[in-house]
PAFI-270194 format. One line per 4 residues: for each residue x, y, z of C-alpha. Coordinates in steps of 0.25 Angstrom, whole numbers, plus 5000, padded with zeros to 4 digits. Layout:
% PAFI-270194
X/Y/Z | ...
% end
This chain:
% PAFI-270194
5539/4659/5138 | 5530/4664/5149 | 5515/4665/5146 | 5515/4680/5148
5526/4682/5137 | 5519/4672/5128 | 5506/4681/5129 | 5514/4694/5126
5520/4688/5114 | 5507/4683/5108 | 5500/4697/5111 | 5512/4704/5104
5510/4695/5091 | 5494/4697/5091 | 5495/4713/5091 | 5501/4714/5077
5491/4704/5072 | 5479/4712/5077 | 5485/4725/5072 | 5487/4719/5058
5473/4713/5057 | 5465/4726/5056 | 5475/4732/5046 | 5473/4720/5037
5458/4720/5038 | 5458/4735/5034 | 5465/4731/5022 | 5455/4721/5018
5442/4730/5020 | 5437/4736/5007 | 5438/4751/5006 | 5425/4760/5004
5421/4765/4990 | 5427/4778/4987 | 5417/4790/4984 | 5414/4792/4969
5423/4802/4963 | 5415/4812/4954 | 5423/4822/4945 | 5422/4837/4950
5412/4846/4942 | 5421/4856/4936 | 5409/4864/4929 | 5394/4865/4927
5391/4869/4912 | 5377/4873/4909 | 5372/4872/4894 | 5358/4876/4888
5354/4887/4897 | 5348/4899/4890 | 5341/4907/4901 | 5346/4901/4914
5360/4905/4919 | 5370/4893/4920 | 5373/4897/4934 | 5358/4895/4937
5359/4881/4931 | 5372/4878/4939 | 5365/4882/4952 | 5355/4871/4951
5367/4861/4949 | 5371/4852/4961 | 5385/4851/4956 | 5394/4863/4954
5409/4864/4950 | 5418/4857/4960 | 5407/4847/4964 | 5408/4832/4961
5400/4828/4948 | 5390/4820/4956 | 5380/4813/4946 | 5369/4814/4957
5371/4829/4959 | 5371/4831/4944 | 5358/4823/4943 | 5351/4831/4954
5356/4844/4947 | 5349/4840/4934 | 5336/4838/4942 | 5338/4851/4949
5339/4858/4936 | 5327/4851/4930 | 5319/4855/4943 | 5321/4870/4940
5311/4870/4929 | 5321/4878/4921 | 5325/4868/4911 | 5319/4859/4901
5331/4849/4901 | 5344/4848/4909 | 5356/4839/4907 | 5368/4838/4916
5380/4831/4910 | 5393/4829/4918 | 5406/4829/4909 | 5420/4828/4915
5419/4840/4926 | 5408/4847/4919 | 5393/4846/4921 | 5385/4851/4909
5371/4856/4912 | 5363/4857/4899 | 5349/4863/4901 | 5337/4866/4892
5329/4877/4898 | 5314/4878/4899 | 5308/4889/4891 | 5303/4902/4896
5288/4904/4895 | 5285/4915/4886 | 5270/4916/4889 | 5258/4908/4894
5245/4908/4887 | 5231/4902/4888 | 5223/4898/4876 | 5208/4893/4876
5204/4898/4889 | 5191/4905/4889 | 5185/4902/4903 | 5197/4905/4911
5205/4918/4907 | 5220/4919/4906 | 5220/4927/4919 | 5213/4915/4926
5223/4904/4920 | 5236/4912/4922 | 5237/4911/4937 | 5236/4896/4936
5248/4895/4927 | 5262/4895/4933 | 5269/4896/4919 | 5272/4911/4917
5279/4919/4905 | 5294/4920/4907 | 5294/4908/4916 | 5301/4895/4913
5292/4885/4906 | 5291/4871/4912 | 5281/4860/4907 | 5278/4857/4922
5273/4871/4925 | 5264/4871/4912 | 5257/4858/4916 | 5255/4863/4930
5249/4875/4924 | 5240/4867/4915 | 5235/4859/4927 | 5232/4871/4935
5223/4877/4924 | 5216/4864/4922 | 5213/4865/4937 | 5208/4879/4936
5198/4875/4924 | 5194/4863/4933 | 5190/4873/4944 | 5182/4881/4934
5175/4868/4930 | 5182/4865/4917 | 5187/4851/4919 | 5188/4849/4904
5199/4860/4902 | 5211/4856/4894 | 5224/4864/4894 | 5236/4861/4885
5249/4869/4887 | 5256/4873/4874 | 5271/4877/4874 | 5275/4886/4863
5290/4886/4861 | 5296/4900/4858 | 5310/4905/4855 | 5320/4908/4866
5315/4896/4874 | 5302/4902/4877 | 5288/4895/4877 | 5273/4900/4877
5264/4892/4886 | 5250/4891/4880 | 5239/4884/4888 | 5229/4879/4878
5216/4878/4886 | 5203/4870/4883 | 5194/4875/4894 | 5182/4865/4891
5168/4866/4897 | 5165/4869/4911 | 5163/4856/4919 | 5150/4857/4925
5143/4849/4936 | 5134/4840/4928 | 5127/4833/4940 | 5126/4835/4955
5122/4823/4963 | 5120/4820/4978 | 5121/4806/4985 | 5115/4803/4999
5105/4814/4999 | 5091/4810/5003 | 5085/4822/5010 | 5088/4832/4998
5087/4830/4983 | 5098/4832/4974 | 5091/4844/4968 | 5090/4850/4982
5105/4848/4985 | 5109/4853/4972 | 5104/4866/4976 | 5113/4866/4989
5127/4863/4982 | 5134/4874/4974 | 5137/4865/4963 | 5126/4865/4952
5124/4855/4940 | 5126/4861/4926 | 5114/4868/4920 | 5112/4878/4908
5108/4889/4917 | 5121/4889/4925 | 5128/4896/4914 | 5132/4907/4923
5135/4899/4935 | 5147/4890/4939 | 5140/4882/4949 | 5139/4870/4940
5154/4870/4937 | 5161/4859/4944 | 5170/4865/4955 | 5177/4854/4965
5177/4865/4976 | 5162/4867/4975 | 5160/4852/4979 | 5165/4854/4994
5156/4867/4994 | 5144/4859/4990 | 5146/4849/5001 | 5146/4860/5011
5134/4865/5005 | 5127/4852/5006 | 5131/4850/5020 | 5126/4863/5025
5113/4861/5017 | 5111/4847/5024 | 5114/4853/5038 | 5104/4864/5036
5094/4854/5033 | 5096/4846/5045 | 5106/4835/5041 | 5116/4837/5052
5124/4824/5048 | 5125/4827/5033 | 5138/4823/5026 | 5142/4827/5012
5151/4816/5010 | 5156/4818/4996 | 5155/4827/4984 | 5161/4821/4971
5162/4826/4957 | 5164/4817/4944 | 5168/4822/4931 | 5160/4817/4919
5168/4808/4909 | 5167/4819/4899 | 5171/4830/4909 | 5158/4837/4906
5153/4838/4920 | 5154/4834/4935 | 5145/4825/4943 | 5145/4830/4957
5140/4821/4969 | 5138/4824/4983 | 5137/4813/4994 | 5128/4816/5006
5125/4809/5019 | 5113/4817/5024 | 5111/4810/5038 | 5098/4813/5045
5091/4826/5046 | 5090/4832/5060 | 5080/4840/5068 | 5084/4849/5079
5078/4845/5092 | 5084/4855/5101 | 5092/4868/5100 | 5097/4876/5111
5108/4885/5116 | 5116/4882/5128 | 5128/4886/5135 | 5134/4893/5147
5141/4906/5144 | 5142/4915/5156 | 5132/4926/5156 | 5126/4922/5143
5111/4918/5143 | 5111/4907/5133 | 5096/4908/5132 | 5097/4921/5125
5104/4914/5114 | 5093/4904/5111 | 5086/4914/5101 | 5098/4913/5092
5094/4898/5089 | 5092/4896/5075 | 5087/4882/5076 | 5074/4877/5082
5070/4864/5087 | 5063/4855/5077 | 5071/4862/5065 | 5080/4853/5056
5094/4855/5060 | 5101/4866/5052 | 5116/4867/5052 | 5115/4882/5048
5106/4885/5059 | 5115/4879/5069 | 5126/4888/5064 | 5118/4900/5064
5113/4897/5078 | 5127/4895/5083 | 5131/4909/5077 | 5119/4916/5082
5120/4911/5096 | 5135/4915/5096 | 5132/4929/5090 | 5121/4931/5100
5130/4927/5112 | 5140/4937/5106 | 5130/4948/5105 | 5127/4946/5120
5141/4949/5124 | 5147/4935/5124 | 5157/4934/5113 | 5164/4922/5118
5154/4911/5115 | 5155/4898/5108 | 5142/4892/5102 | 5143/4877/5098
5131/4870/5093 | 5130/4856/5099 | 5122/4846/5090 | 5116/4833/5095
5111/4823/5085 | 5101/4812/5086 | 5103/4805/5073 | 5092/4795/5077
5081/4806/5078 | 5088/4815/5068 | 5088/4827/5079 | 5098/4837/5083
5100/4844/5096 | 5107/4858/5096 | 5114/4865/5107 | 5121/4878/5105
5131/4879/5116 | 5136/4892/5120 | 5149/4892/5127 | 5160/4902/5131
5170/4903/5119 | 5184/4908/5119 | 5186/4922/5123 | 5193/4928/5111
5196/4942/5108 | 5200/4949/5095 | 5214/4952/5095 | 5215/4958/5081
5208/4959/5068 | 5217/4956/5056 | 5213/4959/5041 | 5220/4954/5029
5217/4954/5014 | 5211/4968/5013 | 5220/4973/5002 | 5211/4985/4999
5201/4987/5010 | 5205/4994/5023 | 5206/4987/5036 | 5196/4996/5043
5186/4993/5032 | 5186/4978/5037 | 5188/4981/5052 | 5176/4989/5053
5167/4977/5049 | 5172/4969/5061 | 5162/4968/5072 | 5173/4965/5082
5186/4973/5085 | 5200/4969/5090 | 5199/4966/5105 | 5184/4962/5104
5179/4948/5109 | 5180/4938/5097 | 5165/4937/5092 | 5163/4926/5081
5150/4932/5077 | 5156/4946/5075 | 5168/4941/5068 | 5158/4934/5058
5150/4946/5056 | 5163/4954/5054 | 5167/4945/5043 | 5154/4946/5037
5154/4961/5037 | 5168/4961/5030 | 5163/4952/5020 | 5150/4960/5018
5159/4972/5014 | 5160/4967/5000 | 5175/4970/5000 | 5181/4956/5001
5179/4943/4994 | 5182/4936/5007 | 5182/4940/5022 | 5187/4931/5033
5188/4934/5048 | 5195/4923/5056 | 5199/4922/5070 | 5213/4918/5073
5221/4917/5087 | 5227/4929/5092 | 5238/4932/5101 | 5231/4926/5113
5221/4914/5115 | 5210/4924/5117 | 5213/4933/5105 | 5209/4931/5091
5213/4938/5078 | 5203/4941/5067 | 5209/4938/5054 | 5201/4945/5043
5205/4941/5029 | 5198/4948/5017 | 5199/4947/5002 | 5197/4960/4995
5188/4960/4983 | 5184/4970/4972 | 5174/4981/4978 | 5173/4990/4966
5162/4988/4956 | 5159/4994/4942 | 5145/4989/4938 | 5137/4991/4925
5123/4986/4926 | 5110/4986/4919 | 5096/4980/4921 | 5081/4983/4920
5070/4986/4930 | 5055/4989/4929 | 5058/5002/4937 | 5070/5008/4931
5070/5001/4917 | 5083/4997/4911 | 5095/5002/4918 | 5110/5002/4918
5119/5006/4929 | 5134/5008/4932 | 5141/5008/4945 | 5155/5009/4951
5157/5005/4966 | 5168/5003/4975 | 5163/4996/4988 | 5177/4998/4995
5183/5011/4990 | 5198/5011/4993 | 5196/5000/5003 | 5189/5009/5013
5175/5003/5012 | 5169/5015/5005 | 5158/5011/4995 | 5157/5020/4983
5149/5019/4970 | 5143/5026/4958 | 5132/5021/4951 | 5124/5025/4939
5111/5019/4934 | 5103/5022/4921 | 5089/5017/4919 | 5076/5020/4911
5069/5025/4923 | 5080/5028/4934 | 5094/5033/4933 | 5104/5036/4944
5118/5039/4948 | 5124/5038/4962 | 5137/5039/4969 | 5138/5033/4983
5149/5032/4994 | 5148/5024/5007 | 5157/5022/5018 | 5151/5010/5026
5160/5013/5038 | 5162/5028/5039 | 5174/5031/5048 | 5175/5016/5051
5162/5017/5059 | 5148/5011/5058 | 5144/5021/5048 | 5141/5020/5033
5142/5034/5027 | 5139/5036/5012 | 5134/5046/5002 | 5127/5045/4988
5125/5055/4976 | 5115/5051/4966 | 5106/5055/4954 | 5093/5048/4951
5084/5050/4940 | 5070/5042/4939 | 5060/5041/4928 | 5046/5040/4935
5037/5044/4923 | 5031/5030/4922 | 5026/5031/4937 | 5025/5045/4941
5027/5054/4928 | 5040/5060/4933 | 5055/5059/4933 | 5064/5061/4945
5079/5063/4948 | 5087/5064/4961 | 5101/5069/4964 | 5107/5070/4977
5115/5063/4988 | 5114/5055/5001 | 5123/5054/5013 | 5122/5041/5021
5126/5036/5034 | 5123/5022/5040 | 5125/5015/5053 | 5124/5001/5058
5118/4999/5072 | 5121/4984/5071 | 5122/4973/5060 | 5108/4974/5056
5103/4989/5059 | 5108/5000/5051 | 5104/5015/5049 | 5107/5024/5037
5106/5039/5037 | 5106/5048/5025 | 5104/5062/5020 | 5100/5064/5005
5100/5077/4997 | 5093/5074/4984 | 5087/5083/4973 | 5075/5077/4966
5069/5081/4953 | 5055/5077/4948 | 5055/5081/4933 | 5049/5077/4919
5035/5075/4925 | 5026/5070/4914 | 5015/5080/4910 | 5004/5071/4913
5010/5068/4927 | 5002/5069/4940 | 5001/5083/4946 | 5006/5077/4959
5019/5073/4951 | 5020/5086/4943 | 5020/5094/4957 | 5033/5086/4960
5041/5091/4949 | 5054/5098/4952 | 5067/5097/4961 | 5067/5094/4976
5078/5092/4986 | 5078/5081/4996 | 5085/5082/5009 | 5083/5069/5016
5088/5062/5028 | 5086/5047/5029 | 5088/5035/5038 | 5087/5020/5036
5087/5010/5047 | 5089/4996/5043 | 5089/4983/5051 | 5093/4971/5042
5093/4957/5046 | 5093/4951/5032 | 5103/4939/5029 | 5107/4946/5016
5105/4961/5011 | 5106/4956/4996 | 5097/4943/4996 | 5090/4942/5010
5084/4929/5014 | 5082/4931/5028 | 5080/4942/5039 | 5074/4956/5038
5077/4970/5036 | 5070/4983/5041 | 5072/4997/5036 | 5067/5011/5041
5070/5023/5032 | 5067/5037/5034 | 5069/5049/5025 | 5068/5063/5031
5068/5074/5020 | 5067/5089/5023 | 5080/5093/5029 | 5082/5103/5018
5077/5100/5004 | 5063/5102/4997 | 5055/5090/5003 | 5052/5085/5018
5047/5071/5021 | 5050/5059/5030 | 5049/5046/5023 | 5050/5033/5031
5051/5019/5026 | 5052/5006/5033 | 5054/4992/5026 | 5058/4978/5030
5060/4965/5024 | 5060/4951/5030 | 5065/4938/5023 | 5061/4924/5027
5070/4913/5021 | 5062/4900/5018 | 5074/4891/5014 | 5073/4882/5027
5058/4880/5023 | 5059/4879/5008 | 5073/4874/5006 | 5079/4885/4998
5085/4898/5002 | 5078/4906/4991 | 5065/4905/4998 | 5063/4918/5005
5051/4926/5010 | 5054/4941/5009 | 5044/4951/5016 | 5046/4966/5015
5038/4978/5019 | 5040/4993/5019 | 5033/5006/5023 | 5036/5021/5020
5030/5034/5023 | 5033/5048/5018 | 5029/5059/5027 | 5029/5073/5021
5036/5084/5030 | 5033/5096/5022 | 5020/5103/5018 | 5021/5098/5003
5019/5085/4997 | 5031/5076/4996 | 5038/5074/4983 | 5034/5062/4975
5048/5057/4974 | 5049/5055/4989 | 5036/5046/4990 | 5035/5031/4990
5031/5023/4978 | 5024/5009/4977 | 5026/4999/4967 | 5037/4991/4960
5048/4986/4969 | 5040/4988/4982 | 5026/4983/4976 | 5028/4973/4965
5016/4972/4955 | 5016/4987/4954 | 5024/4996/4946 | 5034/5005/4952
5026/5016/4959 | 5014/5009/4954 | 5006/5009/4966 | 5001/5020/4976
4996/5034/4974 | 4994/5038/4959 | 4989/5050/4951 | 4976/5043/4945
4977/5053/4933 | 4991/5052/4929 | 4994/5038/4935 | 5007/5044/4942
5012/5037/4955 | 5013/5047/4966 | 5020/5039/4977 | 5015/5039/4991
5019/5043/5006 | 5016/5029/5012 | 5020/5016/5007 | 5021/5002/5012
5025/4989/5005 | 5026/4974/5009 | 5032/4963/5000 | 5031/4948/5003
5040/4940/4994 | 5043/4925/4993 | 5056/4921/4986 | 5059/4907/4981
5068/4900/4972 | 5064/4896/4958 | 5064/4882/4953 | 5077/4884/4946
5092/4882/4950 | 5096/4892/4961 | 5108/4897/4953 | 5099/4903/4943
5096/4914/4953 | 5081/4914/4951 | 5072/4917/4963 | 5057/4918/4963
5048/4927/4972 | 5033/4929/4975 | 5029/4942/4981 | 5018/4950/4987
5020/4965/4988 | 5010/4975/4995 | 5011/4990/4996 | 5004/5003/4998
5007/5018/4995 | 4999/5030/4999 | 5001/5045/4997 | 4994/5048/5010
4988/5061/5004 | 4976/5063/4995 | 4978/5069/4981 | 4968/5072/4970
4969/5061/4959 | 4978/5052/4967 | 4975/5038/4970 | 4981/5034/4983
4976/5021/4988 | 4985/5016/4999 | 4979/5002/4999 | 4990/4990/4997
4994/4986/4984 | 4998/4971/4982 | 5007/4965/4971 | 5011/4950/4970
5020/4943/4961 | 5032/4934/4958 | 5046/4937/4954 | 5059/4931/4950
5073/4936/4954 | 5085/4931/4945 | 5099/4933/4950 | 5104/4932/4936
5119/4933/4932 | 5115/4947/4926 | 5109/4952/4939 | 5096/4951/4947
5083/4950/4939 | 5070/4952/4946 | 5056/4949/4940 | 5043/4952/4947
5029/4949/4942 | 5019/4956/4951 | 5004/4958/4951 | 4997/4969/4958
4986/4962/4965 | 4981/4974/4974 | 4982/4987/4967 | 4974/5000/4963
4970/5003/4949 | 4980/5014/4947 | 4992/5006/4952 | 5002/5002/4941
5006/4988/4942 | 5018/4980/4936 | 5018/4965/4934 | 5032/4963/4930
5045/4969/4937 | 5059/4966/4932 | 5072/4970/4937 | 5086/4967/4932
5100/4973/4935 | 5114/4968/4935 | 5128/4974/4936 | 5140/4969/4928
% end
């Protein structure tokens, strides 16, 4: 056999072997496990349901007829049914081809009630509760409601409150949920302490923070109630106080509150890192704004070299310089205070850099939140308009004017990017508040005696900005009723138009032996030249009646008996730079008033009056904002334009409010026979008053004052039997003002130190009034 044939024979023998080997190996390899075989679900049967449809329950199942009866899917179906919150108990049982679902439904809430709550009404608690009548009852929801109510009580300072939910089962699978509440006592702040303060005593810092220690006289105050949110506010108050006092590096590093073991009170502690107190060694304005003379901005500096550093003054100076540049026609400026500290010498150098700011224009003014007030009422308070250059000072002033309307609890004006990089949108957000008032008041004063008044007022009538009111007052010596309507922006212009109708009756028998009544109307129009200067013009038509003159009255008064008609045009020019119109502490106000009578009517005269007040705060010098010097002065002259004497009811009177230490109309010309006050044509007064805090906690609202009043009144004509000495009268004294929870109470003790023998004096003056 040749070699080649031998190889072919060997190959032919090996081929069958190679083909047979894999087949044999495949027969020896173990087969993979077969998938588990589950019976097929033939039906899902629901049992125990009363209100919930069976189909609704089946919809939550993850197995349906025709699906394999997978235990995992059955378990997940069970959890899904529990998660609905509809069932108290659920069981899922497979049997043969049937899955039986047995449920016990949660009951329905019949009603939700609160018991034991006195300090928080049901109306306050109910919004905190998610459990509602006719809803499904779940224990988890009830416990969550309990915790929310406990949190609410804690925010009101009642950390010892306890709440127990009671579930009362009723028929038809219903329950009543009753929250039994034990409110407990208010948890007050027992002690306030400071750590790290070396420059100021604890007692001084306690005056700075808003939180107060518990005391008996704080019965009507909540300042001694512990509120966690107030701690952060206190920290900011402390920081700003230290910055005002020159501590530029101050850090209020912590504020902690610990509840006493018996839960009777909190111990509050503030941790302070004071740092050094800095003096200002230099303060200047610099910058390079094209065509702007930086030197003209220097007078706006509120800081002088040698002063202690004052963070508030830095902020005021920054704003004042920016506003001054805006007024000079440069709306695009950015003022940045640069502070250079020398910690070794405890000195600070200030440079207010004035630079070109971004050139932005107002694209649009959007207003939201005004559900009742018309847009135009808000827009007319803006000092800028769409298309104007963006002026931060004018935007701030606009926001303040909107807030001062008194129509909104909150007013915010925020600048947002517009459609282009140089455009901004002013987004104005307001929150309406009630503007209607119904008031019933009472009080007592030495001038009018006991009084009671009733008033109805709407300051934003139908959302148009109209101010309408009706008021009536009845007193022992003065009664009146008046109706008034004012449009503060007539025709959406810088005009205030208004009118009044009134009836007044006065009993002056104690001072001048007669009674007086007036009835008439006034039409008013006012105009603002700028933020500080305003003029008001008015026309009055009034019928006056002098009647019930005593038989032993002065003959000069008896001559006044009868009815006269007054036709009068008046103007008042006011320049007001006070920081507040209600409680001024800084600034001044000047007024010039003129009354011209004789355009018709029975009397003809020109009556002029000028007065002013100037307020000097002493808080920087004496360390308390209640230290204020108030200086005021006034002068008036009545010029008769007819051939007959003017009426007594048109004259000036001196004493009482304008000259303390003397009775109302107690000083000036007087009939020496009858002792009747006759009034005068020329008057001037001056008052110097020093206001100061009394050594009691500030929250009591007590303020002391000392005063010196000077005044003079003369008739300017000689008349038989009339004492008419125009020499000055002087009264000095002390007083107390109490801003009580029931209203403002004023007490003045005055002594007439320079007077005439016929003058009538008054040592004690009392005034009280309130509204509720």
